[in-house]
C-alpha positions in Angstrom: 0.0 0.0 0.0 1.4 3.4 -0.9 0.6 6.6 0.8 1.1 9.9 -1.0 1.2 13.4 0.2 2.4 14.5 3.5 2.7 17.3 6.0 5.7 18.7 4.1 3.5 19.1 1.1 0.7 20.8 3.1 -1.6 17.8 2.7 -1.9 16.8 6.3 -0.1 14.2 8.4 1.5 11.1 6.8 1.6 7.5 8.0 4.9 6.0 8.9 5.8 3.7 6.0 8.9 1.6 5.5 11.5 2.9 3.1 11.3 1.5 -0.4 14.3 0.3 -2.2 15.0 -1.2 -5.6 15.8 -5.0 -5.4 19.2 -4.3 -6.9 20.0 -1.9 -4.0 20.2 -4.9 -1.6 23.4 -6.8 -0.7 23.9 -10.6 -0.7 22.1 -12.4 2.2 19.9 -9.4 2.9 16.2 -10.3 3.4 13.4 -8.0 2.3 9.7 -8.0 1.4 8.4 -7.2 -2.0 6.3 -4.0 -2.0 5.6 -3.4 -5.6 6.4 -4.7 -9.1 6.4 -2.1 -11.9 6.8 -4.2 -15.0 4.9 -4.8 -18.2 2.1 -7.4 -17.9 4.1 -10.2 -19.4 7.1 -9.7 -17.1 4.8 -9.2 -14.0 3.1 -12.6 -14.8 6.5 -14.3 -15.2 7.6 -12.9 -11.8 4.4 -14.0 -10.2 4.9 -17.5 -11.6 8.4 -17.5 -9.9 6.8 -16.5 -6.6 8.0 -12.8 -6.8 4.9 -10.8 -5.8 3.8 -8.2 -3.3 4.3 -9.3 0.3 6.7 -12.1 -0.5 9.9 -12.3 1.5 13.0 -12.6 -0.7 16.7 -13.1 0.2 19.4 -11.9 -2.1 22.0 -14.6 -2.9 24.0 -12.9 -5.7 24.0 -9.4 -7.1 24.9 -8.9 -10.7 23.4 -9.8 -14.0 21.6 -12.1 -13.5 20.6 -11.4 -9.9 19.9 -14.5 -7.9 17.5 -14.6 -5.0 15.7 -17.1 -2.8 11.9 -17.1 -2.8 10.0 -19.7 -0.8 13.1 -21.9 -0.6 13.8 -21.9 -4.3 16.6 -20.1 -6.1 15.3 -17.6 -8.8 17.5 -15.8 -11.3 16.4 -12.8 -13.3 18.0 -10.1 -15.4 19.2 -6.9 -13.5 16.9 -5.0 -15.9 13.9 -6.8 -14.5 15.1 -6.7 -10.9 15.2 -2.9 -11.1 11.4 -3.0 -11.6 10.9 -4.6 -8.2 10.5 -2.4 -5.2 11.2 -3.8 -1.7 10.9 -2.6 1.8 14.0 -1.9 3.9 15.8 -5.2 4.6 14.4 -7.4 7.4 16.8 -7.8 10.3 16.7 -11.1 12.1 16.8 -10.7 15.9 20.0 -12.0 17.5 19.3 -15.1 19.6 21.3 -15.0 22.8 
């Protein structure tokens, strides 16, 4: 869900939302959650078929071209061009178990 407008724009208060990043901005072994896919219909359908859709947790395994990530326990490779169309929320930090 996206929230637009804000106090700085004179449109009233904003809700705290997590920072959005491009999938290619993440580093290897970082986990994040997909927030949006801005791709043409054919590419969006292919990504959905691979399990890459809004709300899904992904882990970056390799940055480059292709980029490799883990989705639902499977490794998925895609072009860097397509990966740049995927917006994710700030990386998930696993709590340290003492």
